[in-house]
N, C-alpha and C positions, 0 to 999 in steps of 0.2 A: 504494500500500500504506500502511495506517495505521502510524504510528510516533510516537515521542516522544523527547524529549531534554532536556538541561539547558543553560541559559545560565550560563556562568561565565567571566569574563575570565582570561587567563593571569596577569595581575598579581595576581589575587585568590587564587591558590593559596597554601597555607601554604609557609613557607620559613624557614630559619635565617638568611637573608641579606637580609631587608628587603622583598622583593618576590617574587611568584610567578615561577617560571622553568621551563625545560624540563628539570627534574630528576626525582628519584624521586617527588615529590608529583604531578607530572603523570601519571606512569605509574599511581600509586595511584588517582588520580581516574578514569582510564580503567577500572581494575578495578572501582571503585564503580559507574560507569555500566553496565558489563556485568552486575554482580551485581543491579542494580536493574532490569534488563530494558530499559534505554534503548539507543537506536541512534544518537543524535546528540549531539555536543558542540558547542554554539555558543559562539564566542568573539567578542571585539571586535577591531578592527584591530590588527595586530601590528607596525606600522611604528615607527621611532624617533620618540619624541614630542618636540615642541618646546614653545613657550610655552603655559603653562597645563596641561601634562602630559596634554593630551587625545589619545587615540588617533586622533581625527579631524583632528588637525593634526600632520602628520608631515614630517620632513625629506626623506622619499622615499617614493613610493608603491610602490617595488619592494623596498626594503630591509627587513630584520628589526630588531627592537628589541634593541640590545646588552644592555639591562637584563634580558632574558629568557634570556641565555646562562647555562647551568648552571655555577656555580662548582664544584659537586660533580664535574662531568665534567672540569673543568680540573685539579682535584686528582687525579682518577684517572689523568689523562694525565701527571702529574708536572710540570705547568707552574706549579702553585701548591701551597702547603701549607695544611692545615686551620687551622693556627695563624695563618697570615697572614690568612686569611679571617675567622676568629673575632675577630681583634684589631680589626677595623673596626667603628665605631659606625654600624650601619645603621638602628636604630630605637629609639624609646622605648616605643611601643605596638605589639605584634605584630599588632593587629587592623587597622592602617592603614599604608599606604605613605607614607613620608616622602621625597618625591622629591629634595629637596635633599641629604639624607644619602646617598641612593642614588647620585646623580650624583657627589658628591665621594668616595664610598667605593668604588664599583665600577670606575670608569675607571682608577685607578692599579693595581688588581689585574689588570684586563684587559690593560693595557699590559705589566705584568710577564709575564703568560702569553704574550703575543705575542713579547716579547724572548727568552723561554726556549724557545719552540717551534721556533725555526730554520725557520719556515715558508717564508721566502723561498727556501730551497734545495730545497723539496719539489715534485716534478712535479704532484702532485694539486692543490696550491694554485694553481699557474700554469694548470692546466687549468680550474679553477673561474673564474679571472679571465677566461680566453679565452671560456668559455661564457657569461659574464654581462657581457661588455664593453659591451653596448649601454646599460646603466644604471650598472654598478658603477664604472666609471672616473670618470664625472662625480660620482657620489655621494661616493666616497672623497675625491676632490679637493675637493669642496664642503665636506666636514666638516673636512678638514685646514686649509683657508683659514679656515673659521669659528673654529677653535681659535686660529689666528694673530691673528684679530681679537677674541679673548676673548668669543666667542659672539654678536657683533653680527649682526643681520640682513644678508643680502647686499646689501640696498638701501642700507646705510650703508657698504659697502666703498669703497675708492678707485675712482675711475671706471675705471681701466685694467683692473682685474681684475673689477669688477662687470660691465663691458661685454664681458669675455672677449677683450680685445685680444691678438693672437697673441704679441707679445713678453712681455707680462705673464704670460700663461698658461705660457709656456716657463720664465720665471724662477721663478715660484711652484712649478711642477711639479718643477723640479730641486732647489729648496731644501727642499721639503716631502716629498720622495720617501718617506722612512721613515714619516712620518705617514700618507701615502696608503696605504702597504702595511699599516699598522696597522688602518685602517678596512676595508680589503679582508679582512684576517684575521678581523675581527669578523663580517663577513658570511659568510665561509667556515665559521666555527665555528657561527654561528646556523643556517645552511642544513643543515649536517651533523646538528645536534641536532634541528632541526625534522623533517627527513625520518625520523629514528629514531622520534620521537614519533608522527608520522602513520602510519608503517608498523605500529607497535605497536597503535595505535587500530584501523586497518583489519583487522588480523589477528584482533582481538577483536570484530569486528562493529560497531565504532563509526565513524561518519563525522563528519568535521570540517566544520562550517558556518563559513566565514570571513565577514568583514565588510569591505567596501571603501567608503570615502567616495566620493561622486560627484566631489568636488573634491579638489584638492591644496592644500597650504599655500602662501601667498605666499613665505615664507622656506623654500624647499625647493630641492633639487637639480633637481627637475623644472622649476621655473619659471626658475631661473638658466640651466640648460643648454638649455632649449627655449622661449624667450620667444615664439616665433611661434605657439605653441599657445594663447596666452592674449590677452585683451583688455588689452594694455599699450601705453603710449606709447613713443616712441622712446627715452625715458630710463628705461624699464622700471618706470614707475609705473602702477599699475592705473587703467584708465579707470573701471571700476565693480567692485564686489565682491559676493560671494554673501551670501545671508541668507534670511530668510523674513518675511512680514508679521506684524503683531500677531496673536496667537492666544491659546489658553488657557494657554500657558506664559509669555508675556510680552506686556504691553500695548504695549511699544515695538518689538515684533518681535524677531527674532534677527539680529544683525549678525555673521556668521561671519568675514568679511574675506578669504575665499579669492578668488583671481583667477578670473574667469569665462573660459570657453573661447571661443576664436575658431572657432566651429563651421563657418564657411565653409572655413577652412583644413583642418580635420579631414576635411571632405567631399572637398576637392580631393585629399587624400592617401589617400583610401579608408579613413579611420579607422585608419591604420597604428599610431599611438601607442596607441590603445585596444586594438588587436589584441595588441600586446606586453603591455599591462597585464593583459588577461584571460588571456593565455597564462601569465603569471607566477602568477596566482591559481589557475588550473587545476592548476598544479604543486603548489601549497601546500594547496589545499582540495578537499573532495569536493562541497560545495555553496557557492555564493557569494551572500551577502546584499548587495544594492546599496542603500546608504543614499540617501535622498531621490530615489527613482525618478521622482517627478513632474518633476524638473529636466530630464529628457530630452524631456518634452512642452513645458513652459514653465518658464523659470527666472526667479527673482526677482533683479533687478538694482538695486543700491543705489549711487548716485554715490559715488566714492571720497572719503573725508574726512568723510562724514556721521557723526554721533555715534550714530545709531540707525538702524533699518531702516524707519521710518515712511514715508519719502518714496521708497521704491523702486517699481519697476514690473515687470510681467511681459513677458518676451520669448520668442519661439518657440525651442524646442530642436530637436535633429535628428530627433526622432520615431522612427518605426519603422525608418527607413533604417539607423541604426547597428546595430540588432539583426539586421536582415537580413544586413548585412555580416558581423557576428560569427558568425551561424549558417552562412554560407557557408564560413567558415574553420574553425569548430569543431564543426559539426553541432548536435545538440540539447544545450543547456547547462543544467546544474542551477543555476538562478538563482532566488532569492527576492527579490521586489520590495518594498522598504520604501515602501508607498503610503499612509502615515499622513498625517493632517492634512486640510485642505480639498481635496477632489477635484472636478475639473470633469469634464464628460462626455468631453472629449478625453483626459484622463488615464485614465479608465476604459476608453475604447476602445483606447488604447495598451497597457494591461495585458492586455486581452482578446486583442489581436492578437498579443502576444508569447507568450501562454498561460503566462506565469510565475505562480506562486502569489503572492498578496498577503498582507498581514498583518492579523490581527484581534486587537485588544487588549481584553481584558475590562474593564479599568479605564475604557475609553471608552464602555462599553455602556449604563450605567444613568443616562442623562441624562433628567430628567423633562421637558425642553423639547421633545423630539422622539423619534420612533422611530429607532433607531440601526442602522446596518449592522453594528455590532459585537455586536449581540444574537445569541447562538448559533443561534437558530431561523432567522436570515436567511443563514446561511453556505451556501456551496457547498463541495464537497469540495476543490477546488483552492485551498487557502489554508493558512496557518500560524497557529495560534492561540497567544496568549501571555496569561498573567495580567497581566503588565506587561513593560516593556523596561528597558534600562539608563537611559533618560531618565525613567522613572516613579518614583513612590514605591514602596517595597515594598508588597505587598498589605496587610499588617498596618497599616502607616503610612497607607495610602490609606483603609482602612475607618475608621480613627480620625479622619481629617480630612474624610470625605465629608459634604457637606451632608445634613441630616436627610431631606429628601424623596427625594434620590437614594439614600440608604441604604435607605429603605423600599422603593424599587423593586427594589434588589438583593436584599433579604431576601425580598420576595414572589416574585421570580423563582426563588430557590433554595428556596422554601417553608420559610423559617427565621425567621418573624416572632417566635418566642419565644426566639431566640438573641441574645446580646449580646457574647459573648466573641470578640474579634478573631482569636484563633488558630484557633478552630473555623471562623470565617468564611473564613479563608485556605484551609483544607483543602477546604471546600465549593467555593470558587471554582476551586481546582485540579481538583477532580472535574468541575465544569462544563466546563472546558477539555478535559479528557481525554475526556469522553463526547461532545463535539461531533463533527460529521461531518468536521471539518477533517482532511485527510490527515496533517498533521504538527502536533504539540503540543509547544511548548517552554516549560518552566517555569524561571524564574530560580532559582538555588541558594538565594538569600536567602528565597524564599517557602517552599521545602521546609523551611528551617530556622526558619520562623515568626518572622523578625526584623523589627524596626521600622525606622524611617527612619535609624537609626544605620548601617544597611547600604546606604543608597541610594548608587548609583554616581555619578549625575550629576543636577544641577539645571540645566537649560538656561538659558543667558544669565547664569549666576552663576559668577564666577571664585572659585576657592578651595574646598577641601574636596571636590573632585570626583575621581573615579577612584581613590579611596584604599582602599575597604573590602577586607578580606582575610578569607578563611576561616580558622577556627581548626583546628588539627590534630585529627584524629579527630572532626570535626564531624558526620560521617555514621555514626552507630552502626549496628550490625546491625539493630536493630528498625526504624530509619527506612528503611534500604535495603530491608528486607522489605516495609514498608508501601508504598513506591513501586512495588516489583515487583507487589504485589497489585493496586493500582489500575490499573497498566499492563495487567495480564492481564485484569482485569474489563472494561476498555474496549477490549480487542482491539488493543492497541498493542505487544505483545511482538514 
């Protein structure tokens, strides 16, 4: 069935407290989506972010980001006061997230809420711990120890606790018990708030498209607690790390630094860890976008310690077997495969064998050097079309920076040779996406708002100033909502 939706990270929602959260603004955005005739809300990964504030580098693939916990909800529960929250300096510019201020401002408030909640004495809290013990115990313990080490990566902890020696584990667990419960409480509260948001979205006809990175972060509870899952030495140092070769985004390639999977071990255990991971995603999302899908066919391996990704090489991934195993456990899965970048025949075959929809990005379509699979007339229905993603420029910014010959191709394609205004070009490209045969069309919020690169979410391989843009309050006036509804109806996506 044809449908459409909007890409907007949780962090980009408006808020009085420095970063988007699971509060009234999330509910209002769902109301906007419904009024605009949309059926999907695509978000970025919602795990607790680590170095660089990237949602693709998380302290846990199973946990929720404490930054997204609604302070409004904690005020309503009587655990905080509005005066306490408003007294914190969260931001200088409401248009951008200031992560350092968020970190130093939110956690003292969250700890106050925990201390006042009396949660340790509540049966529902202990039931949550029991239901999620498979990941929650290690995650909360990991975060408590990390606080003890003032944020140091676990690879820099003392050997006894880094290597999880039993005596050290017992000693730290006993000493840090209250801190462990604090981090468990944060996950309890996040889970409760997230379920309410998802339930509200689903009742209003909106499905949530979640996003999971293929890899986990090196400095994560996943790696510390389960080193056997990854290509690590006996001293827990990576043998090689993830990345991708030089491409249009970076001449030196992208060095992500994530530990690579020990796929033989995953196969021996019938992909048990992946089954738990996908089960957690199914609980949280209606559809799952898997980032860097081609890594399941072949993955790029960069020797640990290299300064860039130029000298990496490709190795075989698990292929179709992992998806056959997942299908045996979950039946048909609503998965979107992020199949962008250079694709080989074997990647195309894997995508075809899974029958997952791939992604089509219009900003990649108008290259004068070759005929592109991203041109809409080359689409099949089983795909998801975007004007751009979180890694691209905004469409307005992209048009402004497009080489002249490529811009002429785009203008000819849209029959707009007499147009020069980038804002009108953005709307025309949105219409090209909406009118395509793709079953699903996702438009980033910044394109509907006709924003330039001041709203760009991420510039790959460049640290700083990423993941910061935020929506202004009342950014979607009634006339814009009506305009989105109109084009959605015209192109049969209501």
